[in-house]
C-alpha positions in Angstrom: 132.5 40.9 99.7 132.5 37.6 98.2 132.8 36.8 94.6 129.9 35.5 92.5 131.8 32.0 92.2 131.6 31.8 96.1 128.1 33.1 96.1 125.9 30.4 97.5 123.3 29.2 94.6 120.3 29.7 97.1 121.1 33.5 97.5 120.0 33.9 93.8 116.7 32.4 94.4 115.6 34.8 97.3 113.3 36.6 95.8 111.9 33.7 93.8 111.4 32.0 97.0 109.4 35.1 98.5 107.3 35.3 95.4 106.5 31.6 95.4 105.0 31.9 99.0 103.3 35.0 98.5 102.1 33.6 95.4 100.7 30.3 96.8 99.2 32.0 99.8 97.2 34.2 97.4 96.3 31.2 95.3 94.9 29.4 98.3 93.1 32.6 99.3 91.4 32.8 95.6 90.7 29.1 95.8 88.7 29.7 99.0 86.9 32.9 97.8 85.8 31.3 94.6 84.9 27.7 96.1 84.5 28.6 99.8 85.7 24.5 100.4 89.1 23.2 101.6 89.4 20.8 98.5 88.8 23.4 96.4 91.2 25.8 98.1 93.9 22.8 97.8 92.9 22.3 93.9 93.8 25.9 93.3 96.9 25.9 95.3 98.1 22.7 93.8 97.2 24.2 90.2 99.2 27.0 91.1 102.3 25.0 92.0 102.1 23.0 89.0 101.9 25.9 86.6 105.1 27.2 88.0 106.9 24.0 87.5 105.4 24.0 83.9 107.0 27.4 83.2 110.2 26.7 84.5 110.3 23.4 82.5 109.4 25.2 79.5 111.4 28.0 79.9 115.1 26.6 81.2 116.4 26.8 77.7 115.2 30.5 77.8 117.2 31.3 81.0 120.3 29.8 78.8 119.9 31.9 76.0 119.1 34.9 78.3 122.4 34.3 80.1 124.1 34.3 76.7 123.0 37.6 76.0 123.0 38.9 79.2 126.8 38.5 79.8 128.0 40.9 77.7 125.3 43.6 79.2 126.8 46.0 81.9 125.5 45.3 85.7 123.3 48.3 85.0 121.4 46.6 82.4 121.3 43.1 84.3 119.8 44.8 86.9 117.4 46.5 85.1 116.4 43.0 83.4 116.1 41.5 86.5 113.6 44.2 87.8 111.7 46.1 85.0 112.0 42.7 83.0 110.2 40.6 85.5 107.5 43.3 85.5 106.9 43.3 81.9 107.2 39.2 81.9 104.9 38.7 84.9 102.2 41.5 84.2 102.8 42.0 80.4 102.9 38.3 79.2 100.9 36.9 82.0 98.0 39.3 82.5 98.0 42.0 79.6 98.9 39.7 76.5 96.1 36.9 77.4 93.6 40.2 77.9 94.7 41.9 74.8 94.1 38.6 72.6 90.4 38.4 74.2 90.1 42.5 73.6 90.8 42.0 69.8 89.2 38.4 69.3 85.9 39.5 70.9 86.0 43.0 70.0 85.4 44.3 73.6 87.1 46.8 76.1 89.8 45.9 78.6 87.5 46.2 81.6 84.9 44.1 79.7 87.6 41.7 79.0 88.9 41.3 82.8 85.1 41.4 83.8 84.6 38.3 81.4 87.8 36.4 82.7 86.4 36.8 86.4 82.5 35.9 85.6 82.6 33.7 82.8 86.3 32.0 82.4 84.8 29.3 80.0 84.0 31.8 77.5 87.2 33.5 78.1 89.2 30.2 77.7 87.5 29.4 74.5 88.4 32.9 73.0 91.9 32.2 73.9 92.1 28.5 72.6 90.5 30.0 69.2 93.5 32.4 69.0 96.1 29.5 69.4 96.7 29.1 65.8 98.2 32.9 65.1 99.8 32.9 68.3 101.6 29.3 67.7 102.9 30.6 64.1 103.9 33.9 65.4 105.9 32.8 68.4 107.3 29.5 66.5 108.4 31.7 63.7 110.4 33.8 66.0 111.5 31.2 68.1 112.7 29.2 64.6 114.7 32.2 63.5 116.4 32.6 67.1 117.8 29.0 66.8 118.9 29.0 63.4 120.6 32.2 63.7 122.8 30.6 66.4 123.8 27.8 64.3 123.9 29.4 60.4 126.8 31.4 61.9 130.0 31.2 60.0 132.5 32.5 63.0 130.8 29.6 65.3 133.6 27.1 65.6 132.5 25.1 68.9 130.3 22.3 67.7 128.4 19.8 69.9 126.6 17.7 66.9 129.5 18.0 64.8 128.1 16.6 61.1 125.2 18.9 61.3 126.6 22.1 62.9 129.5 22.2 60.6 127.4 21.9 57.6 125.1 25.0 59.1 128.1 27.0 59.8 129.6 26.6 56.3 126.0 27.6 54.7 125.9 30.8 56.9 128.0 32.4 54.4 124.9 32.4 52.0 123.1 35.6 52.9 119.5 35.0 54.2 119.6 31.1 54.5 117.9 30.8 57.4 115.0 32.9 56.3 114.8 30.9 53.0 114.4 27.9 55.4 111.9 29.3 57.7 110.0 30.5 54.6 109.8 27.2 53.2 108.5 25.5 56.5 105.8 28.2 56.6 104.8 27.4 53.0 104.9 23.6 53.7 102.5 24.1 57.0 100.3 26.2 55.3 99.6 23.6 52.6 98.5 21.3 55.6 95.9 24.0 56.7 92.8 24.8 54.9 90.9 28.0 54.3 91.1 30.8 56.8 93.4 28.8 58.9 95.9 28.5 56.1 95.6 32.3 55.8 96.0 32.9 59.4 99.1 30.9 59.7 100.9 32.6 56.8 100.0 36.0 57.9 101.0 35.2 61.9 104.5 33.7 60.7 105.2 36.6 58.4 104.5 38.9 61.2 106.5 36.7 63.5 109.3 36.8 60.8 109.2 40.4 60.3 109.2 40.8 64.2 112.5 39.1 64.7 114.2 41.1 61.7 112.8 44.5 63.2 114.1 43.7 66.8 117.5 42.6 65.2 117.5 45.9 63.4 116.6 48.0 65.8 118.7 46.5 68.7 121.6 46.6 66.2 121.0 50.5 66.0 120.7 51.2 69.6 123.7 49.4 70.5 125.5 50.9 68.1 124.3 54.4 69.1 125.6 53.9 72.5 129.5 53.3 71.3 129.5 57.0 71.5 127.8 57.5 75.1 129.6 57.1 78.5 131.0 53.6 79.9 127.9 54.0 82.3 125.2 54.4 79.6 126.4 51.0 77.6 125.5 47.8 77.7 122.3 48.1 76.3 119.0 49.0 75.5 119.1 47.1 72.3 119.9 43.9 74.1 117.4 44.5 76.7 114.6 44.6 74.1 115.7 41.5 72.5 115.2 39.5 75.6 112.1 41.1 76.1 110.5 40.0 72.9 112.4 36.6 73.2 110.8 36.0 76.3 107.3 36.8 75.1 107.6 34.4 72.3 108.7 31.8 74.9 105.8 32.8 77.1 103.2 32.1 74.3 103.2 28.4 74.6 103.0 28.3 78.6 100.2 31.1 78.7 98.1 29.0 76.0 98.8 25.5 77.6 98.0 26.8 80.9 94.3 26.9 79.9 94.2 23.0 79.7 94.7 23.2 83.4 92.6 25.9 84.6 90.7 29.0 82.9 91.0 31.5 85.6 93.2 34.1 84.2 94.4 35.3 87.8 95.4 31.4 89.0 97.4 31.3 85.7 99.2 34.5 86.2 99.9 33.7 89.8 101.5 30.1 88.7 103.2 31.6 85.7 104.5 34.5 87.3 106.2 32.1 90.1 107.8 30.3 87.3 109.1 33.5 85.5 110.8 34.7 88.7 113.1 31.5 88.8 113.9 31.6 85.2 115.1 35.2 86.0 117.0 34.0 88.9 118.7 31.1 87.1 119.8 33.6 84.2 121.7 35.7 86.8 123.0 32.9 88.4 124.1 31.5 84.9 125.9 34.6 84.1 127.7 35.4 87.4 129.0 31.7 87.9 129.8 31.5 84.1 128.2 28.2 83.7 128.1 28.7 79.8 132.0 29.0 79.6 132.4 26.3 82.0 129.9 23.6 80.0 130.6 24.1 76.6 127.8 22.4 74.9 125.0 23.8 77.2 124.3 26.8 75.3 123.9 24.3 72.2 121.6 22.1 73.8 119.5 25.1 74.6 119.3 26.7 71.1 118.3 23.0 70.1 115.6 23.0 72.7 114.3 26.2 71.0 114.3 24.9 67.5 112.5 21.7 68.7 110.1 23.9 70.4 109.4 26.1 67.5 108.6 22.8 65.5 106.2 21.8 68.2 104.5 25.0 67.9 104.0 24.7 64.3 102.8 21.3 64.6 100.5 22.2 67.3 98.5 24.0 64.6 97.6 20.6 63.3 97.5 18.6 66.2 97.3 18.6 70.2 100.6 18.0 71.7 100.7 18.0 75.4 102.9 20.4 77.1 104.6 17.8 79.3 105.9 16.7 75.9 107.5 20.2 75.2 109.0 20.5 78.8 110.6 17.3 78.9 112.1 17.4 75.5 113.5 20.8 76.1 114.8 19.6 79.5 116.0 16.4 78.0 118.2 17.9 75.4 119.6 20.2 77.9 120.4 17.4 80.3 122.2 15.5 77.2 124.2 18.6 76.5 125.2 19.1 79.7 126.7 15.6 80.3 128.4 15.9 77.1 130.1 18.7 78.6 131.1 17.3 81.7 132.5 14.4 79.4 134.4 16.8 77.5 135.9 18.4 80.6 136.8 15.0 82.0 138.6 14.3 79.0 140.5 17.6 78.7 141.5 17.2 82.4 142.7 13.7 81.9 144.4 14.7 78.8 146.2 17.8 80.7 149.8 17.7 80.9 151.3 17.7 84.3 153.1 20.8 83.9 150.2 22.8 83.2 148.5 23.4 86.6 146.7 26.5 85.5 144.6 24.4 82.8 144.0 21.4 85.3 142.5 24.0 87.9 140.4 25.7 85.2 138.7 22.4 84.0 138.2 21.4 87.6 
């Protein structure tokens, strides 16, 4: 049996390719059913493809962060994340979540929400857009805590942007410093809003902060309780819950942004679902091949991208920021961190003494 390192990259994306073909075929069928024309069919087909690319570009940093958590989980829980997790990601966040927003906002039942999405997509999109502010405040706060917790860590000894990260690691000895920082930003942005919008922003942001803290506490308790279980049962439920909530926070921006391309909930679910499959596949590949260990700054770039995304989500409560800016910004940071990692590896290789073949081979 071949080792993960020798396993070809394409093999990790087998199911992603299958879902892509099935999803695009289904999208074309929906286009034909809804328009009855070849141009309409081609348009819906194209939108599904664009949404898939949008989801991948917005969530590539999510794959890296997932891999960082997933590498400490047992193969059993890794498999569960790839199977159960994809069901939750596609059906939960791309279908149930938008429906739930309309159910709450319009005070209607789930069946009525589905009928509304099918028969009156314009009204459905209007309700979703009106819910954008609290969603952005909630998701932005959760992601900001994820990013700050990574950098405000006194045990962190590998730094990419040394001047900034050393100070953050030093301040990590102050308990609750990242929470204080987020609360200060919440107050700042709420002062830039008025009336009901300011109240909605504050309440949603506080719920996002409490959700992060609750997930941290519950995850810690679950993982601690697993220490008394058999080895086969460890590795863990707490991390699984954390990853699912994290994935949900990353999905907020993509789901809302998708309505700028189409108002059809089912087309959105197909396009974003295809992208979600690639994100899951990339996560497993990063873990198996040990990419995070090989490229020491790649993880830093992902967490910086998360921080940028969280700030953009906050700013979107004030002004519209195109999704392409969000996607390219995150991809750019990850690309720069990858380039920095490659430069570091080359320098290590050049400085390695000739009598240390193991070190040379490792860097190659």
